[in-house]
N, C-alpha and C positions, 0 to 999 in steps of 0.2 A: 434497519435490515428488513428485507422482504421475505415473508413466509407464505407457503401455499398450504392450504388445508383441504383435505378430502374428507367429507362428512357423509356418514351413512345414517339415515333416519328410517327406523322400522316401527311398525305397530307393535305395541306391547304383546308379549306372547299370550297373556291371559285374555286378550280381546280377539273377537272375530275379525278376520280379514276378508271382506267380501270379494275384493279383486283376486286375492290369492285363491279363494275357494272356486271362483269362476275359472281361473286358469288351471287349477288342479283338475276340475271336471273336463276341461277341454283336452287335457293330456290323454285321457282315456279315448276321446274321439280321434286323436291322432295316433292311436295304437301305441301309446307310451304309458301303459298302466303302472309301470315301475316307478314313475315320478309322482310323488305325493307331497302333501303339506307345503304347497307353494305359498310364500309370503311376499307381498309386493311392498316396496318402500321407495325412498327417494335417495338420490345421490347429489350432493351439492359440493362444488369446488369454489374456493375463494382465495383471494390474496390479502394478506395483512401486513401493514407496515408497523413494525414494533422494534423496541430497543433490544429485546432479547426473546428467547424462546418461551420462557415462563410468561412474559407479558402477552405474547401472541396466543398462547394456550388459553389464558384468561379471557382474552377478547373473543376467541372462537367459542368458548364455553358460554359466555354471556350472550352471544348472538344466537346460539342454539337454544338456550333456555328461554330467551325472551322473544324470539321471532321465528326461527326456523323449525323448531319442533314443538309440538303440543305435549307437555309433560304428562297430561292426563291420559293420553292415548298413544304416545310414541316414546321410544328411547333413541338415543343417538350415541355414536362413537365417532372419533375422528383421528386422522393421522396428520402430523404437521411436519413439514420439511422446508429447508431453505429453497428459494427459487430465484 
């Protein structure tokens, strides 16, 4: 069966996000001072061929932990659905 994963990878909250800080500062220049604490991350989509949903979840988690996200600096979460 084929599954589709939507993965969100974000910098850990305890770490500085330089891109997010730059965008937050730019919001003030755009006359949008009510927007604050912007954090910039990554969005990854992929397809997995697996026998069942549990197996697909394990494969996505493995991919995230070992390649897509840096566990020292980033956290991840994902949604899985049949596609």
